[in-house]
Biopython code that builds the backbone (N, CA, C, O; Angstrom):
import numpy as np
from Bio.PDB.StructureBuilder import StructureBuilder

atoms = [
    (1, "MET", "N", (16.433, -6.399, 3.269)),
    (1, "MET", "CA", (15.605, -5.346, 3.833)),
    (1, "MET", "C", (15.302, -5.676, 5.320)),
    (1, "MET", "O", (15.010, -6.820, 5.669)),
    (2, "ALA", "N", (15.377, -4.705, 6.122)),
    (2, "ALA", "CA", (15.126, -4.881, 7.529)),
    (2, "ALA", "C", (13.632, -5.082, 7.803)),
    (2, "ALA", "O", (12.776, -4.635, 7.038)),
    (3, "GLU", "N", (13.351, -5.748, 8.888)),
    (3, "GLU", "CA", (11.947, -5.968, 9.273)),
    (3, "GLU", "C", (11.291, -4.611, 9.575)),
    (3, "GLU", "O", (11.940, -3.666, 10.025)),
    (4, "ILE", "N", (10.015, -4.557, 9.315)),
    (4, "ILE", "CA", (9.270, -3.320, 9.678)),
    (4, "ILE", "C", (8.766, -3.460, 11.069)),
    (4, "ILE", "O", (8.124, -4.450, 11.419)),
    (5, "GLU", "N", (9.053, -2.474, 11.863)),
    (5, "GLU", "CA", (8.567, -2.443, 13.220)),
    (5, "GLU", "C", (7.085, -2.003, 13.215)),
    (5, "GLU", "O", (6.803, -0.805, 13.172)),
    (6, "ARG", "N", (6.172, -2.926, 13.257)),
    (6, "ARG", "CA", (4.778, -2.635, 13.079)),
    (6, "ARG", "C", (4.147, -1.772, 14.155)),
    (6, "ARG", "O", (3.071, -1.205, 13.963)),
    (7, "SER", "N", (4.817, -1.679, 15.273)),
    (7, "SER", "CA", (4.228, -0.871, 16.400)),
    (7, "SER", "C", (4.902, 0.497, 16.479)),
    (7, "SER", "O", (4.614, 1.279, 17.385)),
    (8, "SER", "N", (5.795, 0.787, 15.537)),
    (8, "SER", "CA", (6.501, 2.085, 15.612)),
    (8, "SER", "C", (5.526, 3.183, 15.187)),
    (8, "SER", "O", (4.648, 2.964, 14.352)),
    (9, "PRO", "N", (5.702, 4.392, 15.790)),
    (9, "PRO", "CA", (4.830, 5.527, 15.380)),
    (9, "PRO", "C", (4.918, 5.830, 13.878)),
    (9, "PRO", "O", (3.928, 6.230, 13.267)),
    (10, "THR", "N", (6.051, 5.647, 13.310)),
    (10, "THR", "CA", (6.202, 5.907, 11.866)),
    (10, "THR", "C", (5.335, 4.949, 11.050)),
    (10, "THR", "O", (4.583, 5.384, 10.178)),
    (11, "TRP", "N", (5.436, 3.652, 11.327)),
    (11, "TRP", "CA", (4.631, 2.667, 10.559)),
    (11, "TRP", "C", (3.146, 2.886, 10.816)),
    (11, "TRP", "O", (2.358, 2.771, 9.877)),
    (12, "LEU", "N", (2.729, 3.191, 12.025)),
    (12, "LEU", "CA", (1.337, 3.398, 12.332)),
    (12, "LEU", "C", (0.833, 4.608, 11.577)),
    (12, "LEU", "O", (-0.304, 4.593, 11.105)),
    (13, "ALA", "N", (1.626, 5.650, 11.442)),
    (13, "ALA", "CA", (1.207, 6.830, 10.685)),
    (13, "ALA", "C", (1.095, 6.490, 9.193)),
    (13, "ALA", "O", (0.169, 6.944, 8.521)),
    (14, "ILE", "N", (2.018, 5.710, 8.688)),
    (14, "ILE", "CA", (1.974, 5.284, 7.294)),
    (14, "ILE", "C", (0.703, 4.407, 7.065)),
    (14, "ILE", "O", (0.001, 4.578, 6.068)),
    (15, "GLU", "N", (0.438, 3.509, 7.965)),
    (15, "GLU", "CA", (-0.706, 2.646, 7.865)),
    (15, "GLU", "C", (-2.025, 3.463, 7.840)),
    (15, "GLU", "O", (-2.921, 3.190, 7.042)),
    (16, "ARG", "N", (-2.111, 4.430, 8.701)),
    (16, "ARG", "CA", (-3.338, 5.293, 8.738)),
    (16, "ARG", "C", (-3.470, 6.049, 7.417)),
    (16, "ARG", "O", (-4.565, 6.173, 6.869)),
    (17, "TYR", "N", (-2.334, 6.557, 6.907)),
    (17, "TYR", "CA", (-2.341, 7.314, 5.662)),
    (17, "TYR", "C", (-2.793, 6.400, 4.511)),
    (17, "TYR", "O", (-3.664, 6.763, 3.721)),
    (18, "LEU", "N", (-2.194, 5.228, 4.436)),
    (18, "LEU", "CA", (-2.504, 4.270, 3.367)),
    (18, "LEU", "C", (-3.970, 3.806, 3.392)),
    (18, "LEU", "O", (-4.605, 3.645, 2.349)),
    (19, "THR", "N", (-4.490, 3.593, 4.625)),
    (19, "THR", "CA", (-5.878, 3.213, 4.773)),
    (19, "THR", "C", (-6.796, 4.299, 4.299)),
    (19, "THR", "O", (-7.801, 3.993, 3.658)),
    (20, "LYS", "N", (-6.517, 5.542, 4.571)),
    (20, "LYS", "CA", (-7.319, 6.635, 4.166)),
    (20, "LYS", "C", (-7.284, 6.775, 2.634)),
    (20, "LYS", "O", (-8.319, 6.927, 1.984)),
    (21, "ARG", "N", (-6.045, 6.719, 2.072)),
    (21, "ARG", "CA", (-5.870, 6.846, 0.566)),
    (21, "ARG", "C", (-6.581, 5.740, -0.115)),
    (21, "ARG", "O", (-7.200, 5.969, -1.154)),
    (22, "ARG", "N", (-6.529, 4.503, 0.426)),
    (22, "ARG", "CA", (-7.172, 3.404, -0.205)),
    (22, "ARG", "C", (-8.683, 3.613, -0.237)),
    (22, "ARG", "O", (-9.324, 3.356, -1.256)),
    (23, "GLN", "N", (-9.246, 4.071, 0.860)),
    (23, "GLN", "CA", (-10.698, 4.269, 0.932)),
    (23, "GLN", "C", (-11.095, 5.381, -0.061)),
    (23, "GLN", "O", (-12.128, 5.274, -0.722)),
    (24, "GLU", "N", (-10.302, 6.418, -0.165)),
    (24, "GLU", "CA", (-10.596, 7.459, -1.144)),
    (24, "GLU", "C", (-10.542, 6.922, -2.575)),
    (24, "GLU", "O", (-11.355, 7.328, -3.404)),
    (25, "ALA", "N", (-9.639, 6.050, -2.876)),
    (25, "ALA", "CA", (-9.542, 5.472, -4.207)),
    (25, "ALA", "C", (-10.713, 4.543, -4.480)),
    (25, "ALA", "O", (-11.271, 4.523, -5.577)),
    (26, "VAL", "N", (-11.072, 3.776, -3.459)),
    (26, "VAL", "CA", (-12.261, 2.898, -3.622)),
    (26, "VAL", "C", (-13.535, 3.749, -3.879)),
    (26, "VAL", "O", (-14.318, 3.467, -4.786)),
    (27, "ASP", "N", (-13.701, 4.762, -3.073)),
    (27, "ASP", "CA", (-14.859, 5.663, -3.252)),
    (27, "ASP", "C", (-14.902, 6.262, -4.677)),
    (27, "ASP", "O", (-15.950, 6.323, -5.320)),
    (28, "SER", "N", (-13.710, 6.699, -5.137)),
    (28, "SER", "CA", (-13.612, 7.286, -6.470)),
    (28, "SER", "C", (-13.954, 6.231, -7.519)),
    (28, "SER", "O", (-14.643, 6.520, -8.497)),
    (29, "LEU", "N", (-13.480, 5.033, -7.316)),
    (29, "LEU", "CA", (-13.769, 3.917, -8.266)),
    (29, "LEU", "C", (-15.249, 3.621, -8.305)),
    (29, "LEU", "O", (-15.791, 3.371, -9.382)),
    (30, "ILE", "N", (-15.922, 3.641, -7.173)),
    (30, "ILE", "CA", (-17.353, 3.383, -7.103)),
    (30, "ILE", "C", (-18.122, 4.485, -7.858)),
    (30, "ILE", "O", (-19.100, 4.193, -8.546)),
    (31, "ARG", "N", (-17.690, 5.729, -7.733)),
    (31, "ARG", "CA", (-18.373, 6.844, -8.389)),
    (31, "ARG", "C", (-18.178, 6.716, -9.920)),
    (31, "ARG", "O", (-19.011, 7.170, -10.704)),
    (32, "GLY", "N", (-17.079, 6.097, -10.309)),
    (32, "GLY", "CA", (-16.789, 5.906, -11.744)),
    (32, "GLY", "C", (-16.145, 7.149, -12.347)),
    (32, "GLY", "O", (-16.155, 8.227, -11.753)),
    (33, "GLY", "N", (-15.601, 6.976, -13.507)),
    (33, "GLY", "CA", (-14.949, 8.108, -14.172)),
    (33, "GLY", "C", (-13.910, 7.583, -15.138)),
    (33, "GLY", "O", (-13.787, 6.381, -15.374)),
    (34, "SER", "N", (-13.172, 8.521, -15.685)),
    (34, "SER", "CA", (-12.204, 8.177, -16.728)),
    (34, "SER", "C", (-10.870, 7.655, -16.100)),
    (34, "SER", "O", (-9.997, 7.190, -16.833)),
    (35, "ASN", "N", (-10.717, 7.728, -14.815)),
    (35, "ASN", "CA", (-9.475, 7.314, -14.218)),
    (35, "ASN", "C", (-9.605, 5.977, -13.452)),
    (35, "ASN", "O", (-8.850, 5.732, -12.510)),
    (36, "ASP", "N", (-10.551, 5.124, -13.851)),
    (36, "ASP", "CA", (-10.794, 3.897, -13.145)),
    (36, "ASP", "C", (-9.573, 2.991, -13.097)),
    (36, "ASP", "O", (-9.257, 2.409, -12.059)),
    (37, "ASP", "N", (-8.885, 2.876, -14.245)),
    (37, "ASP", "CA", (-7.667, 2.033, -14.251)),
    (37, "ASP", "C", (-6.595, 2.547, -13.323)),
    (37, "ASP", "O", (-5.906, 1.764, -12.670)),
    (38, "LYS", "N", (-6.445, 3.868, -13.257)),
    (38, "LYS", "CA", (-5.510, 4.449, -12.336)),
    (38, "LYS", "C", (-5.863, 4.159, -10.883)),
    (38, "LYS", "O", (-4.990, 3.854, -10.071)),
    (39, "ARG", "N", (-7.126, 4.256, -10.569)),
    (39, "ARG", "CA", (-7.568, 3.953, -9.192)),
    (39, "ARG", "C", (-7.344, 2.486, -8.856)),
    (39, "ARG", "O", (-6.927, 2.167, -7.743)),
    (40, "ARG", "N", (-7.615, 1.578, -9.810)),
    (40, "ARG", "CA", (-7.326, 0.165, -9.516)),
    (40, "ARG", "C", (-5.854, -0.050, -9.242)),
    (40, "ARG", "O", (-5.493, -0.799, -8.334)),
    (41, "GLY", "N", (-4.978, 0.613, -10.034)),
    (41, "GLY", "CA", (-3.572, 0.505, -9.783)),
    (41, "GLY", "C", (-3.158, 1.061, -8.440)),
    (41, "GLY", "O", (-2.317, 0.500, -7.738)),
    (42, "GLU", "N", (-3.762, 2.160, -8.108)),
    (42, "GLU", "CA", (-3.438, 2.781, -6.785)),
    (42, "GLU", "C", (-3.840, 1.831, -5.677)),
    (42, "GLU", "O", (-3.076, 1.650, -4.729)),
    (43, "ILE", "N", (-4.998, 1.223, -5.758)),
    (43, "ILE", "CA", (-5.474, 0.313, -4.744)),
    (43, "ILE", "C", (-4.541, -0.925, -4.640)),
    (43, "ILE", "O", (-4.210, -1.372, -3.542)),
    (44, "ALA", "N", (-4.132, -1.460, -5.799)),
    (44, "ALA", "CA", (-3.211, -2.609, -5.804)),
    (44, "ALA", "C", (-1.886, -2.230, -5.140)),
    (44, "ALA", "O", (-1.360, -2.996, -4.333)),
    (45, "LEU", "N", (-1.346, -1.058, -5.472)),
    (45, "LEU", "CA", (-0.109, -0.610, -4.884)),
    (45, "LEU", "C", (-0.226, -0.448, -3.365)),
    (45, "LEU", "O", (0.651, -0.880, -2.616)),
    (46, "ILE", "N", (-1.292, 0.163, -2.933)),
    (46, "ILE", "CA", (-1.511, 0.357, -1.484)),
    (46, "ILE", "C", (-1.595, -1.022, -0.798)),
    (46, "ILE", "O", (-1.032, -1.218, 0.279)),
    (47, "ASP", "N", (-2.291, -1.955, -1.424)),
    (47, "ASP", "CA", (-2.428, -3.311, -0.817)),
    (47, "ASP", "C", (-1.029, -3.959, -0.730)),
    (47, "ASP", "O", (-0.726, -4.629, 0.258)),
    (48, "ASP", "N", (-0.190, -3.770, -1.737)),
    (48, "ASP", "CA", (1.173, -4.330, -1.710)),
    (48, "ASP", "C", (1.988, -3.682, -0.564)),
    (48, "ASP", "O", (2.711, -4.375, 0.153)),
    (49, "LEU", "N", (1.868, -2.381, -0.404)),
    (49, "LEU", "CA", (2.591, -1.698, 0.663)),
    (49, "LEU", "C", (2.111, -2.149, 2.033)),
    (49, "LEU", "O", (2.919, -2.365, 2.936)),
    (50, "MET", "N", (0.830, -2.288, 2.188)),
    (50, "MET", "CA", (0.283, -2.770, 3.468)),
    (50, "MET", "C", (0.712, -4.170, 3.770)),
    (50, "MET", "O", (0.869, -4.531, 4.936)),
    (51, "GLU", "N", (0.908, -4.971, 2.751)),
    (51, "GLU", "CA", (1.387, -6.355, 2.894)),
    (51, "GLU", "C", (2.776, -6.420, 3.564)),
    (51, "GLU", "O", (3.095, -7.368, 4.282)),
    (52, "LEU", "N", (3.607, -5.356, 3.296)),
    (52, "LEU", "CA", (4.941, -5.325, 3.852)),
    (52, "LEU", "C", (4.916, -5.303, 5.391)),
    (52, "LEU", "O", (5.871, -5.750, 6.027)),
    (53, "GLY", "N", (3.892, -4.813, 5.959)),
    (53, "GLY", "CA", (3.772, -4.699, 7.434)),
    (53, "GLY", "C", (3.274, -5.972, 8.070)),
    (53, "GLY", "O", (3.219, -6.057, 9.297)),
    (54, "LYS", "N", (2.915, -6.946, 7.297)),
    (54, "LYS", "CA", (2.443, -8.208, 7.916)),
    (54, "LYS", "C", (3.607, -9.062, 8.281)),
    (54, "LYS", "O", (4.624, -9.070, 7.587)),
    (55, "ALA", "N", (3.473, -9.802, 9.388)),
    (55, "ALA", "CA", (4.575, -10.609, 9.897)),
    (55, "ALA", "C", (5.018, -11.684, 8.952)),
    (55, "ALA", "O", (6.207, -11.998, 8.914)),
    (56, "ASP", "N", (4.112, -12.275, 8.174)),
    (56, "ASP", "CA", (4.461, -13.389, 7.333)),
    (56, "ASP", "C", (4.680, -12.967, 5.893)),
    (56, "ASP", "O", (4.681, -13.811, 4.997)),
    (57, "ALA", "N", (4.867, -11.670, 5.653)),
    (57, "ALA", "CA", (5.065, -11.196, 4.285)),
    (57, "ALA", "C", (6.416, -11.676, 3.770)),
    (57, "ALA", "O", (7.395, -11.749, 4.511)),
    (58, "GLU", "N", (6.443, -12.005, 2.458)),
    (58, "GLU", "CA", (7.669, -12.383, 1.821)),
    (58, "GLU", "C", (8.540, -11.162, 1.638)),
    (58, "GLU", "O", (8.031, -10.073, 1.372)),
    (59, "PRO", "N", (9.832, -11.320, 1.774)),
    (59, "PRO", "CA", (10.647, -10.137, 1.559)),
    (59, "PRO", "C", (10.689, -9.773, 0.088)),
    (59, "PRO", "O", (10.571, -10.647, -0.771)),
    (60, "PRO", "N", (10.854, -8.497, -0.211)),
    (60, "PRO", "CA", (10.837, -8.095, -1.653)),
    (60, "PRO", "C", (12.094, -8.685, -2.325)),
    (60, "PRO", "O", (13.065, -9.047, -1.660)),
    (61, "PRO", "N", (12.039, -8.767, -3.655)),
    (61, "PRO", "CA", (13.218, -9.305, -4.348)),
    (61, "PRO", "C", (14.398, -8.324, -4.207)),
    (61, "PRO", "O", (14.199, -7.126, -4.006)),
    (62, "PRO", "N", (15.611, -8.845, -4.314)),
    (62, "PRO", "CA", (16.782, -7.968, -4.197)),
    (62, "PRO", "C", (16.814, -6.930, -5.355)),
    (62, "PRO", "O", (16.286, -7.178, -6.439)),
    (63, "PRO", "N", (17.429, -5.799, -5.100)),
    (63, "PRO", "CA", (17.474, -4.799, -6.168)),
    (63, "PRO", "C", (18.287, -5.266, -7.377)),
    (63, "PRO", "O", (19.255, -6.011, -7.227)),
    (64, "VAL", "N", (17.912, -4.850, -8.512)),
    (64, "VAL", "CA", (18.599, -5.205, -9.712)),
    (64, "VAL", "C", (19.847, -4.383, -9.861)),
    (64, "VAL", "O", (19.774, -3.157, -9.788)),
    (65, "THR", "N", (20.988, -4.996, -10.066)),
    (65, "THR", "CA", (22.234, -4.268, -10.264)),
    (65, "THR", "C", (22.732, -4.533, -11.683)),
    (65, "THR", "O", (22.539, -5.624, -12.218)),
    (66, "TYR", "N", (23.336, -3.588, -12.258)),
    (66, "TYR", "CA", (23.863, -3.733, -13.617)),
    (66, "TYR", "C", (25.345, -3.623, -13.616)),
    (66, "TYR", "O", (25.972, -3.719, -14.671)),
]
sb = StructureBuilder()
sb.init_structure("model")
sb.init_model(0)
sb.init_chain("A")
sb.init_seg("    ")
for serial, (resi, resn, name, xyz) in enumerate(atoms, 1):
    if name == "N":
        sb.init_residue(resn, " ", resi, " ")
    sb.init_atom(name, np.array(xyz, "f"), 0.0, 1.0, " ", f" {name:<3s}", serial, name[0])
structure = sb.get_structure()
């Protein structure tokens, strides 16, 4: 996988979107409801995606081929 250009307009837009979505999920989790597990999963996924943009992030595993 190629390095993510953290200063590119595309990554900055993705980062803003993910930050907003994460906050919405946290707010929903705080309010409580029947989808709490879904919100926790969404937050975990967003955190994983945001980790990709960090300079010291480990590269993802290679794709599985059959």
